[in-house]
N, C-alpha and C positions, 0 to 999 in steps of 0.2 A: 078674878078667875080662880076657881078652886083647884082644878087638876089640869096639868099639861103633860103631853107626851112629846118628848124631844128626841130627835135623832142628831147625833154629832159625829163629825169626822175631821181628822187632821190629815193634811197631805204635805209631803216634803219631796221636792224634786232634787234628789241627791240626799245623802243622810250624813251630815247636815246639808241643807240646801235651801232654796227659796221655798217658803212654806205658807200654807193657808189653812183657814178653819172654816168649816161649813156646818150650819145649824139649821134644822127644820123643826118648827114648833107647831104642834097640833093641839087643838082643843075640840072636843066632841067630834073627832074624825075629820076635821077640816084644818087646812093650813092657816095659821094666823100670822106667821112670820117666817121669813127665810133670811139667813144672814150668811154673807160671804166676806170674810176678812183676811187680808194679807197680813202675815205676822213677821215677815223678814226671814233672815237665815236662821234655821232651827232644825232640830232632829224631828223625825216623825213622832216620837213619843212626846216631845215638847208641843208639837202642833196638836196632838190629840188632847193634851191637858189644856191648852189654850182654848180649844173648841168647847171643852167642858166648862171652863171658867166663864167664857162669853155666854154660854147657855144658862148657867146659874145666875149670872148678873141679869140677864134678860128675864128669867123667871121671877126674880125679885121685883124688877120694874113692872112686870105684868101682874104683880100681887098674887102669885100662885101660892096655894097652901101645900100642894103636893106635886111631885114630879115623877115621871117615869123617864129615865135617861137610857137611851139605846145607843150602844157604841160597838163598832167592830174591833175595837182595841181590847184584846184579851188582857193585856198588861194593865191598862187603866181600870177595867172592870174589876179585875182581881185585887188590885191594890186598894181601890176604894171600898171593896167588900171585905177587906182585911184578910184575904187569902194569901196574898203576897205582901212582903215588906217592901218599903221604898228604900232602895239602897243607893241609887244614883244621885249624887249631889245636885245635879242640874234639875232633877225632878222634885226633890224634897220641898223646895219653896213653892212650886206650883201645886203640889199635893196639899201643903199646908193652907195655901190660899183657897183651894177648892173645898177642903174640909171646913174651913171657916165659913164660906158661903153656904154650905149645906145646912148650917145651923139656923139659917133663915127660913127653913121650911119645916112643916110639921112631919112630913114623910117624903122620903126619896128612895126610889128603887133604881138600881143601876144594873142593866142587863147587858150581857155580851151577846151580840147578834152576828149573823153571817154577813159578809161583805155584800152579798146579793140583796140583802134586806136594807142596805144603807146607801143605795145608789144616789139618791137626791142630795144627801149631805156630802157625799164624796164629790159629786159634780160641783157643788158650791165651793168646796175647799179648793179644788183644782182651778175653778174659774177665777178665784181670787189671785192665784199665782199668775195665770195667763193675762189677766187684766193689768197687773203690775208690770209684767214683762213687756206688754204692748206699749205701756206708757213710756218706757225707757228704750224702746226700739230693740229689745232683746229678742232672741228667737222664741217663738211660741212653743210651749210644752205641749206635746201631743198626748 
């Protein structure tokens, strides 16, 4: 696969709280993969970075040469586009991991998009939390 368009989102019910990552991967306008991963107790920003890391790992597995990453996290987009510095200690390791994975691609564009444009990735992130809560008999997040 040469180019993938990926939508990512992280969700945290409580901040920190139970968190999930949602990823939707498109090639040539069609969905090739949807990922919904529970990531445990984390902040929303951590969940956003974990979604990015899962997306980059998947891009490498799919042998993509270039990626367009779309996120509704302004912080993540601006940090990776070097507009904002990474100051939070908890994010520095995730940022480092993400930037390392980015070196596996010829080209990566990271876009900040509106939440309304990221509905499916958001749904997948929330579903990961709901599924884990259902397994343990916890109240379902609405």
